N, C-alpha and C positions, 0 to 999 in steps of 0.2 A: 503493500498499499503504500511505501515511505520511500524518496531517497534524499539526498542531502541536500536537492535544490527544491524539492515538491514532493507533495503530499497526495495520494489518489486512492481514487476511494467513489462506487456508485453511491446513489440512494437507495436503491434494490441492496446493495448488498449490503449498507449498516441498519438496514428495516429491522426493527425489532418485531416481537408477535404483536405488540399492541398498536402497531405501523409507524410508530415514532422511529424516523433515522436522526440519530446523534450526531451531528454534521460537525459543532463544537464542538463536543468533548471528545470524539474518539479523531478529530483531527489536531485537536491542539491548538485549534483558533481562540487566542486570546485577548483580541481585540474590539469585538462583537461578539452577541448572540447568535445565531443561522443555525435553523434545525427544518427538517420538513417530516410533513405528514400524511399519511398515504390512509385512506379510507378505501376496503375492499368488496365492500355492497353502499351499493344506493341507500340514502335515507339515513344513514351513521354519521355521526358526530366527526367533521374532519378535524377541527380544529376548539376544542371545547371551548363552550363560554367560559370568557375570563376578564380581568380586568389587569392592568398593569402598574394598581397604586401601587403593592410593595416596593416594586424596584424602578418605579419611575418612566421604566422605558416607553420609548414612540416604537411603531412595529408597522415593518412593511410585509404583505402578505404577497406572494407571487403565485401564480396559478400554472403546473406543469403539465398536470398530466386530466384528462375528466372535465369535471363543473361543479363546481359548486355555488351556494346560494350560503351567503354572509349577510349576519345579521348586525351591524356597529350601531350602537343607541338608537334600537328600535327598527330602525329601516333597512330595508329587505336588497340587497345587493345581487344580481345573479352576475356570477363569473365561470366565464369559459375559459379553455386555455389562453394563456397569455396576460388575461386580467390582472394588474395592480390594485390591492385596496391599501394604503396608507392611512392610518391611526395615529396620529400626533399625541393627542390629550391620553393618558393612561389610565383617567378614571372610566375611559367610557367603555362600558361592556361592548365584547365582541366573542364572534366565536363563527364557526361554517359548518356546513351541512353540505356530504355529497349527493349530488343530483343525477353522478353518473359513476359506474363502477370501472376500473378502479379509478380514483381520485387524487392528485399526488399537490399538497402546498407545502411550496418555500415561504418561511417567517424570517425577518431577518429584524434583531433589535438593538436597542440601546439608549443610554441616557444622554439625552444633549449635554455638551459642554464636561463631560467627566466622561472621566478613566472606565471601561467596561470589568468588573466584576462579575463569576461566572454564579448566578442562583442553583441554590440548591435543590429547585423541582425536580432536576434532571437527574439526580442522584435517589430523591426519591419514588420517582418512576419506578426507576430500576428497583426497587425495596418493595412495593408494591406489587410486582408479581411475584417476590419473596414470602410473602404473607399468605399470598392465596394458594401456591403451593403447599405451605406448612412449614416452610424451613425461615422459625424466627431466628433459630442462632445465625445462621446465613444472613439475614437481616440485621443483626446487632454487627454482627462484624462489619456490617459495608457500613453501616451509618456510624461506626465511634469511627472509622477509615475515614469519615468524608465530613466529620467536625473539624480538619484540618485545612481541607478542600474551599471554603464556602466563610463567609461574612455570616451570614442571612443564616442563621443554626438553627431559628425558631422550631419551625417544622421538622426538623432532622431530632432534635430532642424530643420534642412528641412522638414521633415514629418509636425513635427509641425507648420510650417508657413502654407503649402498648407492646413493643418485641420483648421489652423485659418482663412485662407484668404475665405474658402470656407461655415464659419461661417458666416462672415463680419466683422470680429476682424481683421482689416486690418493694425490697427499700431502694434497690438503685433505680427501679422505675419511679417513686417517689422525689427522688431527688433531680432527676430529668423531667419529671414533669413539672417541680413546680420552677424549674428552667426554663420551659415553655414556653409557661402562662406568663412567668415576671418579662418576658418579652413581645409575647403578644396576648396579651390579656381574651383576645376574643379566641384563644382555644381551650379556654375553659367551659365554654359553652356546651361544646365537643365533646370535651371528657368527661361530661356527667352523663352523656347517653351513650359512650361507645364501648361496643362489646369490647373490643379487645381490654380494655382497661376494668372491667367487671370485678375480676377480682381485688381492686384495690380500691373499692367503692368503702366495702366496712371497716375501714383501714384508718387509724387515729389520723393519718397524716395526709388523708386523701383529702377533706374539707381546707385543711391547709394549702396543700400543692396547688388548687383551685381557686384561693381567694375567698374560701364560704366561710371561713372558721370565725 
């Protein structure tokens, strides 16, 4: 995939089972975020609905295969091959559904005037697959390693707490849940109903960890 002068890959070759092609991560791009998303069935999300408030990023989307319907701030946009959709405001909700199969969208993002820093969601996507497989120890190992890779650690800490709770490591789980909620108070609401954290709810330290003491 690489030489001293360049690195070479294909979107299909990088594609994960969930349709994500981690271009930035796997090629080692450091100055901007770039990824591709592929939907293999019509009618499914190719770009999950989200905003970029946590990152402050503006985003550009390019449809390179198939056809998609974007929804940006409530407006629907038909996007055949070659369409560029630019969303400069990080607070705006956006997403896209494939209307043909397969459909591939490349996304590029970054914060204007700021040095790019990778976001931890790209490691959390990998971890979700391990949770689905029941490999909680594997998820824990990935998350611990990722702590040194990203500045936005709150979601990583939350998922680490989930993995540790499922492994019966309650003391560690409570410590990491407390750290996650301290950084992102909105995670407290998720913790109150998250099945992965069920084993912690009757413990004395849980209410304190989620700010309910």
